[in-house]
C-alpha positions in Angstrom: 17.2 -86.5 -12.6 20.7 -85.9 -11.3 22.7 -82.9 -12.6 26.5 -83.2 -12.5 28.6 -80.1 -12.6 31.8 -80.0 -14.7 34.2 -77.2 -14.0 37.8 -76.2 -14.1 39.9 -73.1 -14.7 40.5 -71.5 -18.1 42.5 -73.9 -20.3 42.1 -76.9 -18.0 40.3 -79.1 -20.6 36.7 -78.8 -19.7 35.5 -78.8 -23.3 37.7 -81.8 -24.1 36.2 -83.7 -21.2 32.7 -82.6 -22.0 33.1 -83.8 -25.6 34.2 -87.2 -24.3 31.1 -87.5 -22.1 29.0 -86.6 -25.1 30.5 -89.5 -27.0 29.4 -91.8 -24.2 25.8 -90.7 -24.7 25.5 -88.4 -21.8 23.5 -85.2 -22.4 25.8 -82.3 -21.9 25.2 -78.5 -21.6 28.1 -76.2 -22.3 27.4 -73.0 -20.4 30.3 -71.1 -21.8 29.3 -71.9 -25.4 25.6 -71.1 -24.8 26.6 -67.8 -23.2 28.7 -66.9 -26.2 25.8 -67.7 -28.5 23.4 -65.7 -26.5 25.8 -62.7 -26.4 25.6 -62.7 -30.2 21.8 -63.0 -30.4 19.2 -62.2 -27.7 21.6 -60.4 -25.3 23.2 -58.2 -27.9 21.1 -55.1 -27.2 21.6 -55.3 -23.4 25.4 -55.7 -23.9 25.4 -52.7 -26.3 23.5 -50.6 -23.8 26.0 -51.3 -21.1 29.3 -51.6 -23.0 28.8 -49.7 -26.3 28.2 -50.7 -29.9 32.0 -51.0 -30.6 32.1 -54.2 -28.5 30.6 -55.9 -31.7 32.2 -56.3 -35.1 29.9 -57.3 -37.9 27.3 -58.4 -35.4 29.7 -60.7 -33.5 31.0 -59.9 -30.0 34.6 -59.0 -30.0 35.7 -61.2 -27.1 39.1 -59.7 -26.8 37.6 -56.2 -26.4 35.1 -57.5 -23.9 37.8 -59.2 -21.9 39.8 -55.9 -21.7 36.7 -54.1 -20.5 35.7 -56.6 -17.8 38.8 -58.3 -16.5 40.2 -55.2 -14.8 36.9 -53.7 -13.7 34.9 -55.5 -11.1 31.7 -53.5 -11.7 31.9 -54.2 -15.5 32.4 -57.9 -14.8 29.5 -57.9 -12.4 27.3 -56.1 -14.9 28.2 -58.6 -17.7 27.4 -61.5 -15.3 24.0 -60.0 -14.5 23.2 -60.0 -18.2 24.5 -63.4 -19.1 23.9 -65.7 -16.1 20.1 -65.5 -15.9 19.8 -66.2 -19.7 22.2 -69.1 -19.5 20.3 -70.5 -16.5 17.1 -70.3 -18.4 18.6 -72.1 -21.4 19.9 -74.8 -19.0 16.4 -75.3 -17.5 15.0 -75.8 -21.0 17.8 -78.3 -21.8 17.0 -80.1 -18.5 13.3 -80.4 -19.5 14.3 -81.9 -22.9 16.5 -84.5 -21.3 14.4 -85.4 -18.2 14.5 -89.1 -19.0 18.3 -89.3 -18.8 19.7 -90.8 -15.6 21.9 -87.7 -15.3 23.1 -84.8 -17.3 26.3 -82.7 -17.2 26.4 -78.9 -16.9 29.8 -77.4 -17.8 30.6 -74.0 -16.3 33.9 -72.3 -15.7 32.8 -70.6 -12.5 30.7 -73.0 -10.5 32.7 -72.5 -7.3 33.1 -68.8 -7.7 29.4 -68.2 -8.0 28.4 -70.7 -5.4 26.3 -72.7 -7.9 28.3 -75.9 -7.2 25.8 -76.4 -4.3 23.0 -76.9 -6.8 24.6 -80.0 -8.3 24.4 -83.7 -7.2 28.1 -84.1 -7.8 30.9 -81.8 -9.2 33.7 -82.9 -11.4 36.8 -80.7 -11.4 39.3 -80.8 -14.2 42.8 -79.5 -13.3 46.0 -79.0 -15.2 49.3 -77.4 -14.5 49.1 -73.6 -14.8 51.8 -73.2 -17.4 50.1 -75.8 -19.7 46.8 -73.9 -19.2 48.4 -70.6 -20.1 50.1 -72.0 -23.2 46.8 -73.7 -24.4 44.9 -70.4 -24.1 47.7 -68.4 -25.8 47.6 -70.8 -28.7 43.8 -71.2 -28.8 42.8 -67.5 -28.5 45.9 -65.8 -29.9 46.3 -63.7 -26.8 49.2 -62.6 -24.6 50.1 -64.3 -21.3 49.0 -61.2 -19.3 45.5 -61.5 -20.8 45.3 -65.1 -19.6 46.6 -64.2 -16.1 44.1 -61.5 -15.9 41.3 -64.0 -16.4 42.9 -66.5 -14.0 43.0 -64.1 -11.2 39.2 -64.0 -11.2 39.0 -67.7 -10.8 39.6 -69.7 -7.6 42.9 -71.6 -7.4 42.8 -75.4 -8.1 43.9 -75.9 -4.5 40.6 -74.3 -3.2 38.5 -76.0 -5.8 39.8 -79.5 -5.0 38.4 -79.2 -1.5 34.9 -78.5 -2.9 34.8 -81.1 -5.7 33.5 -84.6 -5.6 35.8 -85.9 -8.4 39.1 -84.4 -9.5 40.5 -85.3 -13.0 44.0 -84.3 -13.9 44.5 -83.3 -17.5 48.1 -84.1 -18.2 47.7 -86.3 -21.3 44.5 -87.2 -23.2 45.0 -90.9 -22.5 45.1 -90.3 -18.7 42.3 -87.8 -18.9 40.0 -90.3 -20.5 41.0 -93.2 -18.2 40.1 -91.0 -15.2 36.9 -89.9 -16.9 35.9 -93.5 -17.4 36.4 -94.2 -13.7 34.2 -91.2 -12.8 31.5 -92.2 -15.3 31.5 -95.8 -13.8 30.9 -94.3 -10.3 28.2 -91.9 -11.5 26.3 -94.9 -13.1 26.4 -96.9 -9.9 
């Protein structure tokens, strides 16, 4: 079975595109969502040991507090990644086994290029969008300040560098254009 990677910077439209692929019957694994779920369940104790109990409020990870702790401290970010990534990879392997009869599956992950995992995929789809639009989307979605978004963005490769590594690049300017480009990519993947 072929595994397709889907990636893009924060606010680029990965989730929107992933949802579109799901409507087309493609099995999709959303690494970011699975990671959030695991942080609120099986990984909670490990996170508390490393970052303290105040990182959770009513049993739910306070993502804003976590972002403040890790996106200015390389060691803290590395420690968080060491907790989360193996668990997400295990969840993906279980997902892959359940969908082994599908011609291909899609694995969404924000940092495929940054971690070097893009090499593990048959093809990689990159979603890009103008930086100002991405910033505005995240400010509205997460109710955070621009400086918080920029702090996260500085830990991600630039679109310019990612484009060189991707097999397909989809520009997210309008939903109509996004879906038209996605349909072309899907057609090529099915060939």
